[in-house]
C-alpha positions as MATLAB code, in Angstrom:
seq = 'XXXXXXXXXXXXXXXXXXXXXXXXXXXXXXXXXXXXXXXXXXXXXXXXXXXXXXXXXXXXXXXXXXXXXXXXXXXXXXXXXXXXXXXXXXXXXXXXXXXXXXXXXXXXXXXXXXXXXXXXXXXXXXXXXXXXXXXXXXXXXXXXXXXXXXXXXXXXXXXXXXXXXXXXXXXXXXXXXXXXXXXXXXXXXXXXXXXXXXXXXXXXXXXXXXXXXXXXXXXXXXXXXXXXXXXXXXXXXXXXXXXXXXXXXXXXXXXXXXXXXXXXXXXXXXXXXXXXXXXXXXXXXXXXXXXXXXXXXXXXXXXXXXXXXXXXXXXXXXXXXXXXXXXXXXXXXXXXXXXXXXXXXXXXXXXXXXXXXXXXXXXXXXXXXXXXXXXXXXXXXXXXXXXXXXXXXXXXXXXXXXXXXXXXXXXXXXXXXXXXXXXXXXXXXXXXXXXXXXXXXXXXXXXXXXXXXXXXXXXXXXXXXXXXXXXXXXXXXXXXXXXXXXXXXXXXXXXXXXXXXXXXXXXXXXXXXX';
ca = [
       0.000    0.000    0.000;
       1.175    3.497   -0.905;
       0.441    4.663    2.639;
       3.314    2.540    3.932;
       5.922    3.962    1.565;
       8.891    5.464    3.383;
       9.051    8.394    0.957;
      11.908   10.209    2.661;
      14.096    7.088    2.534;
      13.337    6.644   -1.171;
      14.416   10.218   -1.932;
      17.560    9.787    0.152;
      18.599    6.624   -1.685;
      17.688    8.189   -5.012;
      19.954   11.127   -4.175;
      22.723    8.599   -3.466;
      22.490    7.384   -7.080;
      20.538    4.151   -6.678;
      18.060    3.189   -9.394;
      14.384    2.583   -8.684;
      14.822   -1.178   -9.124;
      17.785   -1.204   -6.717;
      15.829    0.770   -4.103;
      12.833   -1.538   -4.397;
      14.978   -4.686   -4.194;
      17.149   -3.520   -1.241;
      14.291   -2.166    0.877;
      11.662   -4.772    0.056;
       9.392   -2.206   -1.572;
       7.152   -2.456   -4.617;
       8.612   -1.046   -7.854;
       5.348    0.807   -8.421;
       5.486    2.387   -4.951;
       9.056    3.595   -5.478;
       8.049    4.899   -8.920;
       5.099    6.783   -7.407;
       7.413    8.572   -4.960;
       9.948    9.515   -7.640;
       7.198   10.681  -10.032;
       5.467   12.763   -7.354;
       8.758   14.417   -6.331;
       9.611   15.211   -9.972;
       6.091   16.603  -10.569;
       6.173   18.856   -7.482;
       9.845   19.808   -7.926;
      10.845   18.407   -4.530;
      14.506   17.463   -4.059;
      16.300   15.653   -1.209;
      17.633   18.960    0.101;
      14.028   20.182    0.564;
      12.997   17.289    2.830;
      16.250   16.388    4.596;
      15.252   18.071    7.871;
      11.610   16.882    7.917;
       9.922   13.919    9.528;
       8.873   10.874    7.497;
       5.195   11.674    7.869;
       5.617   15.275    6.708;
       7.442   14.160    3.547;
       4.696   11.654    2.700;
       1.937   14.257    3.134;
       3.870   16.750    0.996;
       4.175   14.220   -1.855;
       0.661   12.785   -1.581;
      -1.674   15.462   -0.147;
      -4.688   13.725   -1.638;
      -4.048   10.692    0.575;
      -4.314   12.652    3.847;
      -6.809   10.955    6.199;
     -10.214   12.647    6.254;
     -11.299   14.834    9.159;
     -13.416   13.004   11.758;
     -17.121   13.019   11.018;
     -18.172   13.082   14.666;
     -17.240   15.723   17.208;
     -15.535   14.528   20.385;
     -16.973   15.349   23.803;
     -14.861   16.953   26.522;
     -13.031   13.803   27.592;
     -11.660   15.503   30.729;
     -15.264   16.156   31.778;
     -16.225   12.552   30.988;
     -13.293   11.290   33.081;
     -14.284   13.446   36.077;
     -17.970   12.502   35.885;
     -17.206    8.776   35.803;
     -15.761    9.101   39.310;
     -19.201    9.868   40.722;
     -21.488    7.184   42.110;
     -24.010    5.850   39.606;
     -22.443    7.549   36.578;
     -21.684    5.154   33.691;
     -20.343    5.469   30.145;
     -23.831    4.591   28.910;
     -25.317    7.611   30.696;
     -22.555    9.955   29.549;
     -22.945    8.749   25.944;
     -26.675    9.495   26.077;
     -25.964   13.018   27.358;
     -23.352   13.509   24.612;
     -25.802   12.337   21.928;
     -28.487   14.746   23.177;
     -26.009   17.638   23.105;
     -24.913   16.802   19.536;
     -28.493   16.572   18.286;
     -29.350   19.923   19.872;
     -26.523   21.447   17.783;
     -27.656   19.685   14.624;
     -24.478   17.559   14.529;
     -24.062   13.783   14.189;
     -23.065   11.732   17.274;
     -20.803    8.693   17.396;
     -22.216    5.343   18.512;
     -21.760    3.859   21.974;
     -19.028    1.401   20.924;
     -16.961    4.154   19.313;
     -17.583    6.368   22.365;
     -16.141    3.663   24.679;
     -13.117    3.081   22.435;
     -12.429    6.820   22.200;
     -12.575    7.137   25.986;
     -10.163    4.226   26.322;
      -7.844    5.946   23.865;
      -8.036    9.132   25.947;
      -6.965    7.285   29.128;
      -4.015    5.733   27.270;
      -2.879    9.019   25.700;
      -3.180   10.922   28.985;
      -1.720    8.048   31.010;
      -4.577    8.066   33.510;
      -6.393    5.119   35.067;
      -9.715    4.284   33.474;
     -12.590    4.804   35.902;
     -14.916    2.303   34.359;
     -14.148   -0.175   37.202;
     -13.589    2.183   40.168;
     -15.983    4.595   41.831;
     -14.995    7.158   44.433;
     -15.870    6.279   48.015;
     -17.232    2.820   47.172;
     -14.524    0.282   47.964;
     -11.667   -0.286   50.412;
      -9.232   -3.105   49.608;
      -7.329   -4.650   52.545;
      -4.528   -7.175   52.951;
      -1.420   -8.114   54.931;
       1.881   -7.133   53.377;
       4.197   -9.951   52.374;
       7.363   -8.005   53.315;
       7.795   -7.504   57.067;
       9.775   -5.315   59.457;
      11.723   -6.025   62.668;
      11.466   -5.017   66.310;
      14.428   -5.570   68.649;
      14.123   -6.191   72.395;
      16.808   -3.895   73.908;
      17.306   -6.086   76.999;
      17.689   -9.473   75.300;
      18.459   -8.579   71.697;
      15.620  -10.829   70.544;
      14.231   -9.874   67.124;
      10.455   -9.989   66.570;
       8.717   -9.938   63.220;
       6.413   -6.977   62.531;
       3.601   -7.356   60.007;
       2.050   -4.568   57.931;
      -1.695   -4.147   57.467;
      -2.506   -2.251   54.252;
      -5.832   -0.605   53.336;
      -6.278    1.373   50.113;
      -9.057    3.159   48.255;
      -8.707    2.015   44.612;
     -10.116    5.246   43.174;
      -7.548    7.636   44.661;
      -5.057    4.936   45.797;
      -4.958    6.744   49.153;
      -3.471    4.247   51.605;
      -3.252    3.411   55.291;
      -0.487    1.188   56.676;
      -0.259   -0.078   60.274;
       2.500   -2.250   61.791;
       1.351   -5.063   64.121;
       3.046   -7.785   66.153;
       0.687  -10.553   65.001;
      -2.000  -11.353   62.450;
      -4.681  -12.600   64.820;
      -8.383  -11.905   64.348;
      -8.605   -9.166   66.992;
      -5.637   -7.376   65.435;
      -7.185   -7.671   61.962;
     -10.470   -6.136   63.144;
      -8.764   -3.390   65.121;
      -6.719   -2.402   62.049;
      -9.971   -1.915   60.121;
     -11.274    0.348   62.893;
      -8.067    2.409   62.757;
      -8.221    2.558   58.939;
     -11.763    3.970   58.962;
     -10.745    6.524   61.594;
      -7.737    7.495   59.445;
      -9.957    8.000   56.373;
     -12.607    9.887   58.334;
     -15.426    7.781   56.902;
     -16.495    4.311   55.776;
     -17.261    2.673   52.432;
     -20.053    0.316   51.331;
     -17.698   -2.472   50.272;
     -14.616   -4.056   51.894;
     -12.561   -6.379   49.660;
     -10.169   -8.633   51.654;
      -8.165  -11.631   50.597;
      -9.355  -15.097   51.667;
      -7.390  -15.163   54.927;
      -8.793  -17.178   57.839;
      -9.106  -14.154   60.132;
     -11.804  -12.799   57.811;
     -13.225  -15.595   55.653;
     -14.164  -18.999   57.044;
     -14.917  -20.623   53.658;
     -15.072  -19.485   50.031;
     -16.523  -22.402   48.018;
     -16.472  -22.483   44.230;
     -20.271  -22.548   44.314;
     -22.589  -21.303   47.010;
     -22.390  -18.559   49.616;
     -19.165  -17.212   51.084;
     -18.936  -17.940   54.839;
     -17.539  -14.976   56.758;
     -16.118  -14.897   60.254;
     -18.880  -13.736   62.648;
     -16.728  -11.044   64.247;
     -15.678   -9.717   60.824;
     -19.294   -9.513   59.701;
     -20.284   -7.692   62.909;
     -17.479   -5.168   62.474;
     -18.458   -4.462   58.852;
     -22.125   -4.091   59.825;
     -21.163   -1.567   62.509;
     -19.729    0.624   59.739;
     -22.636   -0.125   57.315;
     -20.279   -2.040   55.047;
     -20.425   -5.386   53.271;
     -17.468   -7.759   52.997;
     -16.941   -9.084   49.455;
     -13.826  -11.297   49.446;
     -11.683  -11.532   46.345;
     -12.141  -14.750   44.395;
      -9.694  -17.533   45.187;
      -6.554  -17.292   43.043;
      -7.884  -14.113   41.370;
      -5.457  -11.360   42.484;
      -6.883   -8.977   39.890;
      -9.993   -8.701   42.073;
      -7.978   -6.392   44.345;
      -5.088   -5.052   42.241;
      -4.907   -1.757   44.127;
      -4.182   -3.426   47.464;
      -1.679   -5.768   45.829;
       0.120   -2.797   44.281;
      -0.007   -0.777   47.493;
       1.521   -3.704   49.393;
       4.416   -3.483   46.960;
       4.558    0.312   47.369;
       4.648   -0.054   51.160;
       7.482   -2.563   50.870;
       9.566   -0.359   48.560;
       8.818    3.052   50.046;
       8.054    2.595   53.756;
      10.111   -0.479   54.589;
      13.052    0.461   52.378;
      13.095    4.019   53.746;
      13.320    2.668   57.321;
      15.625   -0.298   56.622;
      18.661    1.235   58.372;
      16.810    2.192   61.563;
      16.594   -0.129   64.563;
      13.310    0.036   66.474;
      12.961   -1.122   70.062;
       9.428    0.128   70.739;
       6.265   -0.582   68.727;
       4.959    2.932   69.362;
       8.140    4.411   67.933;
       7.836    2.139   64.890;
       4.203    3.114   64.299;
       5.084    6.810   64.378;
       7.878    6.295   61.837;
       5.624    4.248   59.533;
       2.848    6.855   59.758;
       5.318    9.560   58.751;
       6.472    7.573   55.708;
       2.901    6.726   54.709;
       2.033   10.449   54.752;
       4.995   11.072   52.437;
       3.888    8.198   50.221;
       0.352    9.601   49.902;
       1.651   13.125   49.195;
       4.169   12.003   46.574;
       3.105   13.048   43.010;
       1.835   10.356   40.670;
       4.343    9.299   38.026;
       1.824    8.947   35.185;
      -0.973   11.373   36.040;
      -1.292   14.790   37.657;
      -1.759   15.200   41.412;
      -1.096   12.809   44.269;
      -2.987   10.241   46.327;
      -3.656   12.738   49.093;
      -4.808   15.479   46.685;
      -7.115   13.126   44.774;
      -8.585   11.818   48.041;
      -9.198   15.277   49.524;
     -10.671   16.821   46.372;
     -12.676   13.985   44.848;
     -13.264   11.135   47.287;
     -13.363   12.205   50.930;
     -16.722   13.968   50.634;
     -18.291   10.777   49.206;
     -17.370    8.552   52.175;
     -20.109    7.505   54.555;
     -20.048    9.167   57.989;
     -18.531    7.144   60.821;
     -20.798    5.790   63.586;
     -20.946    7.784   66.823;
     -19.023    5.074   68.696;
     -16.106    3.119   67.171;
     -16.466   -0.644   66.931;
     -15.137   -2.460   69.988;
     -13.482   -5.842   69.699;
     -15.608   -8.295   71.654;
     -15.190  -11.816   72.963;
     -18.098  -14.173   73.672;
     -18.048  -16.540   76.641;
     -20.836  -19.119   76.520;
     -22.521  -21.208   79.169;
     -21.753  -19.383   82.445;
     -24.022  -20.308   85.356;
     -25.435  -17.623   87.674;
     -24.152  -18.544   91.119;
     -26.136  -18.588   94.347;
     -24.619  -15.215   95.283;
     -26.345  -13.710   92.203;
     -23.065  -13.211   90.331;
     -21.365  -14.707   87.283;
     -17.616  -15.138   87.242;
     -15.212  -13.974   84.549;
     -11.428  -14.070   84.911;
     -11.505  -14.374   88.730;
     -13.916  -11.443   89.162;
     -17.666  -11.378   89.756;
     -20.506   -9.437   88.115;
     -24.038   -9.277   89.479;
     -27.165  -10.545   87.716;
     -30.759  -10.392   88.927;
     -31.465  -12.833   91.783;
     -34.362  -14.162   89.686;
     -31.787  -15.732   87.322;
     -29.873  -17.770   89.930;
     -29.099  -21.182   88.427;
     -29.708  -20.010   84.848;
     -27.062  -20.362   82.129;
     -26.069  -17.077   80.484;
     -23.608  -15.833   77.843;
     -21.094  -13.018   78.288;
     -20.062  -10.456   75.672;
     -16.791   -8.856   76.790;
     -15.050   -5.831   75.274;
     -12.082   -3.826   76.504;
     -14.376   -1.602   78.587;
     -17.585   -3.490   79.356;
     -19.105   -6.874   80.150;
     -22.655   -7.650   79.009;
     -24.728  -10.612   80.227;
     -27.202  -12.203   77.777;
     -29.973  -14.696   78.427;
     -31.545  -16.197   75.320;
     -30.243  -13.362   73.146;
     -31.588  -10.646   75.492;
     -29.181   -8.441   77.440;
     -29.946   -8.624   81.159;
     -26.942   -6.841   82.727;
     -24.075   -4.525   81.833;
     -20.960   -3.813   83.936;
     -17.631   -2.034   83.467;
     -15.043   -4.770   83.079;
     -12.301   -5.014   85.705;
      -8.669   -4.501   84.551;
      -6.605   -7.638   83.821;
      -4.612   -7.439   87.056;
      -7.743   -7.365   89.268;
      -8.896  -10.522   91.043;
     -11.689  -11.420   93.455;
     -13.470   -8.136   92.786;
     -17.265   -7.716   92.803;
     -19.281   -5.437   90.533;
     -22.692   -5.442   92.224;
     -25.891   -3.546   91.432;
     -28.132   -3.179   94.472;
     -31.355   -3.969   92.636;
     -29.922   -7.338   91.538;
     -29.652   -8.568   95.120;
     -32.525  -10.076   97.134;
     -33.746   -8.161  100.165;
     -31.281   -8.102  103.050;
     -28.228   -9.449  101.225;
     -25.210   -7.582   99.904;
     -21.707   -8.266   98.647;
     -18.711   -5.987   98.782;
     -15.347   -5.947   97.071;
     -12.323   -7.449   98.725;
      -9.824   -4.872   99.956;
      -6.693   -5.000  102.102;
      -8.371   -4.118  105.440;
     -11.053   -6.771  104.939;
      -8.440   -9.430  104.118;
      -6.311   -8.455  107.131;
      -9.349   -8.723  109.454;
      -9.972  -12.272  108.203;
      -6.321  -13.177  108.850;
      -6.501  -11.714  112.371;
      -9.469  -13.963  113.137;
      -7.467  -17.036  112.094;
      -4.467  -16.239  114.304;
      -1.233  -14.342  114.815;
       0.898  -16.455  112.436;
      -1.685  -16.266  109.638;
      -1.863  -12.501  110.118;
       1.925  -12.362  109.857;
       1.890  -14.369  106.579;
      -0.756  -12.110  105.028;
       1.106   -9.005  106.177;
       4.307  -10.207  104.534;
       2.427  -10.910  101.283;
       1.221   -7.303  101.144;
       4.711   -6.037  101.985;
       6.193   -7.960   99.014;
       4.060   -6.234   96.321;
       4.062   -2.687   95.008;
       0.268   -2.321   95.198;
      -2.140   -3.980   97.622;
      -4.305   -5.215   94.732;
      -1.411   -7.327   93.498;
      -1.473   -9.292   96.770;
      -5.214   -9.966   96.939;
      -5.095  -13.256   95.067;
      -2.108  -14.660   97.006;
      -3.541  -13.654  100.402;
      -7.020  -15.021   99.680;
      -5.550  -18.284   98.386;
      -3.946  -18.800  101.821;
      -7.039  -17.779  103.799;
      -9.392  -20.030  101.803;
      -7.419  -23.031  103.093;
      -9.348  -22.523  106.341;
     -12.533  -23.635  104.545;
     -11.012  -27.060  103.870;
      -8.706  -27.603  106.878;
     -10.057  -25.272  109.594;
      -8.594  -22.148  111.136;
      -6.634  -23.979  113.847;
      -4.694  -26.155  111.385;
      -4.096  -23.178  109.051;
      -2.634  -21.187  111.952;
      -0.204  -24.035  112.796;
       0.778  -24.421  109.124;
       1.476  -20.692  108.860;
       3.610  -20.876  111.979;
       5.630  -23.754  110.481;
       6.068  -21.863  107.178;
       7.378  -18.822  109.053;
       9.788  -21.029  111.015;
      11.502  -22.097  107.803;
      12.841  -18.563  107.383;
      11.002  -17.816  104.132;
      10.619  -14.088  103.630;
       7.063  -14.284  102.289;
       5.379  -17.714  102.581;
       2.632  -18.355  100.006;
      -0.014  -20.945   99.210;
       2.602  -23.233   97.628;
       4.471  -23.341  100.961;
       1.471  -23.841  103.262;
      -0.907  -26.152  101.353;
       1.543  -29.134  101.181;
       1.979  -28.933  104.967;
      -1.769  -29.310  105.475;
      -2.240  -31.931  102.752;
       0.513  -34.177  104.216;
      -0.673  -33.631  107.848;
       2.714  -32.273  108.918;
       0.920  -29.760  111.170;
      -0.742  -32.625  113.054;
       2.577  -34.392  113.615;
       4.033  -31.121  114.860;
       1.154  -30.837  117.338;
       1.754  -34.369  118.668;
       5.448  -33.693  119.172;
       4.636  -30.558  121.143;
       2.202  -32.340  123.556;
       4.343  -35.480  124.179;
       3.718  -39.224  123.517;
       0.176  -40.432  123.642;
      -1.194  -43.752  124.996;
      -1.684  -45.622  128.334;
       1.393  -46.031  130.617;
       1.290  -48.426  133.598;
       2.173  -47.005  137.002;
       5.210  -47.816  139.175;
       3.194  -50.336  141.272;
       2.886  -52.595  138.254;
       6.624  -52.898  137.967;
       7.246  -53.171  141.705;
       7.381  -56.478  143.600;
       8.666  -58.320  146.601;
      12.421  -58.409  146.915;
];
């Protein structure tokens, strides 16, 4: 075809003295095509010197102006406007094509068909090096995953190195990202990272796309319904979101998160590779600083940055956050309401109505509260005691029957019990409290000793405490006193103190006539 003739090359070789047949044979061209170029140049009076500094396309158009491609029949829309509108929820290429067609008809001009419209938009995204928005809508999806690359945390006292994992959340429209370092990949950590990600974004999205990890997805069969982890579903529902896991072995279902994992590895981890971190809080601050730089860094193939695109086009479209952040909860099933109208949890006691004594209830425990459920109905709520607390009572007066009450254990109450047992027991309990920094830290050890009186009696416990003190131990505990009682050493000590037992005949029995 004449359109493919390299006209400038033909004129150059012709100027070098080659014949038309030689040019055609050496360059693999048609003799007729070479002849057309030479004839057109001779007709128009164009020499090699006239075209030496021009591009190949310009030379061809100068020789064959009649072969110039025709002007487009259809007018193009404002593709920048089309690209911006596609970012909005509910806007599709079909809708924008209909609006374009209406505008063309109102001007009395022809409009291109839908297929051509789509191809022209695709060509615009390629020429401008921007990401097509046919598959991504602003404020609709958050893709989440664990990063393959990890970081390190060093214990300054032992030198032990711990692995630090990176949680990555990204909005595929703006590619705005959140990265959080964690010490494990357990379910509670996974859920808490989502809570922090939503707080970082300042809003939630309708759809969360995770990978098929066990902390989020229980089963993802080829056919049938995806089975989600109950806690993961509850967390998503709290933020009015739905979890739609990526298909198994289909990484293209969440390409933004996959790419952001790589970005985190190359930008955040590489930037901090020469620093040694001994505190997780220090590491989180450093990662947050690098993530802010990563989001503010200009795109390489499109104008703006992740942060700018998020602030200007996506942030306003996020759903508002709930008034209270989601709290990680733990369910404890099958706890019986005791006769004292309390249920136990981690060595502490929480009151329930006396009408439920003997019933089996379930506990929902968060970091701040403990809720008691009977048959799916909440019947009591209490602030949860801190992890170090033991033998504490959280009691509501209206839960107790008339004339009965329960109070928390405290140091004076424990000391009064020890005084009633005896002087040695009081000394043991006093030494326990002296060995701890806070009285609360000694409650469990002191009560463990005192409760031995229920099984062995106060008199035996007092003797056992006296024997434990006689060994010279600075602070005798349950482990020192209980074996004495179990092996009856206190009883043997009592016999030795009172002398031999049994009947002894008098001197008359042994006397006799001499």
